[in-house]
matplotlib code that plots the C-alpha trace (Angstrom):
import matplotlib.pyplot as plt

x = [-40.7, -42.9, -45.4, -45.1, -45.4, -42.3, -43.0, -41.3, -38.3, -37.7, -38.3, -39.7, -39.6, -41.6, -42.5, -44.3, -43.0, -45.8, -47.5, -45.2, -44.2, -41.1, -40.9, -37.6, -37.2, -34.3, -33.7, -33.1, -30.4, -28.2, -29.1, -33.2, -31.9, -30.6, -33.7, -35.5, -33.3, -34.1, -37.8, -39.4, -39.0, -40.8, -43.3, -44.1, -44.6, -46.2, -49.1, -49.3, -50.2, -52.0, -55.3, -53.4, -50.3, -51.2, -47.5, -44.4, -42.3, -38.7, -36.3, -33.0, -30.4, -28.5, -26.2, -24.4, -27.6, -29.3, -32.0, -34.4, -35.8, -39.3, -40.4, -44.2, -45.0, -49.0, -49.8, -51.1, -54.3, -52.1, -50.7, -51.3, -52.5, -54.2, -56.2, -59.7, -58.6, -58.4, -55.1, -53.1, -49.6, -46.9, -46.5, -48.7, -47.4, -44.3, -46.4, -48.7, -45.8, -44.7, -48.2, -47.3, -46.6, -43.9, -43.0, -39.8, -37.2, -37.6, -33.6, -34.1, -36.6, -35.3, -36.2]
y = [-120.9, -123.5, -125.8, -129.1, -132.7, -135.0, -137.2, -134.2, -134.5, -137.8, -141.7, -143.4, -147.7, -149.1, -152.3, -153.7, -155.9, -156.6, -153.9, -151.3, -150.2, -148.8, -146.0, -145.1, -141.3, -141.3, -137.3, -136.8, -134.2, -133.8, -130.6, -132.0, -134.3, -131.3, -129.6, -132.6, -133.4, -129.8, -130.2, -133.6, -134.2, -137.2, -135.0, -133.8, -137.6, -138.5, -135.5, -136.7, -140.2, -139.1, -141.0, -144.4, -144.4, -144.2, -145.5, -143.5, -142.3, -142.7, -141.1, -142.3, -140.4, -142.1, -139.2, -141.1, -142.2, -139.0, -140.7, -141.0, -143.8, -143.7, -146.7, -146.0, -147.5, -149.2, -148.2, -151.5, -152.1, -155.3, -156.3, -157.9, -161.3, -159.8, -157.1, -157.1, -154.1, -155.1, -155.0, -153.2, -153.2, -151.2, -151.1, -148.6, -146.0, -144.8, -143.8, -142.1, -140.1, -138.8, -137.3, -134.9, -131.3, -129.0, -125.5, -126.3, -123.5, -122.9, -123.4, -127.2, -128.3, -130.4, -129.6]
z = [31.2, 29.8, 31.4, 29.8, 30.6, 31.8, 28.6, 26.6, 28.7, 30.2, 29.5, 32.4, 33.4, 36.2, 38.0, 40.9, 43.8, 46.2, 47.3, 46.1, 43.1, 41.9, 39.4, 37.4, 35.5, 32.5, 31.8, 28.3, 28.9, 31.6, 32.0, 32.5, 34.7, 37.1, 36.8, 37.9, 40.9, 42.1, 41.7, 41.4, 44.6, 46.8, 47.7, 44.0, 43.1, 45.9, 45.6, 41.5, 43.1, 46.2, 44.9, 44.9, 47.1, 50.8, 52.0, 51.9, 48.9, 48.8, 46.1, 45.1, 42.8, 40.1, 38.8, 36.8, 35.0, 34.8, 36.7, 39.7, 40.9, 43.2, 46.1, 46.0, 49.1, 49.7, 45.9, 45.2, 46.6, 48.1, 45.1, 41.9, 43.6, 46.8, 45.6, 43.4, 41.5, 37.7, 36.6, 40.0, 38.0, 38.9, 35.4, 34.5, 37.0, 34.9, 32.3, 35.1, 36.2, 32.8, 32.4, 35.6, 34.2, 35.5, 34.7, 32.8, 31.6, 27.9, 26.9, 28.8, 26.9, 23.5, 20.4]

ax = plt.figure().add_subplot(projection="3d")
ax.plot(x, y, z, "-o")
ax.set_aspect("equal")
plt.show()
């Protein structure tokens, strides 16, 4: 097992819609996808974003794409046009999730 950031085993794409953000995680291999499917739960993502996500986190599986999609409700302080927070956009949430550290079996980590 190795403690690694998701950026070593996955890609991300994210965006915003109103007061919520959408974070897609694309596993670099089918083996990593299976691991993330079992371990990267909505609860794990909610805990990772606990300081900014005040609503529910929903997870959707896309096994044909080796991807997981997360919707973070109430995570943008009212949305880009409503909040006084500078740059309150969901575009950075993908990179934020890629900094999550997980214990991943060595054999699944790409060389």
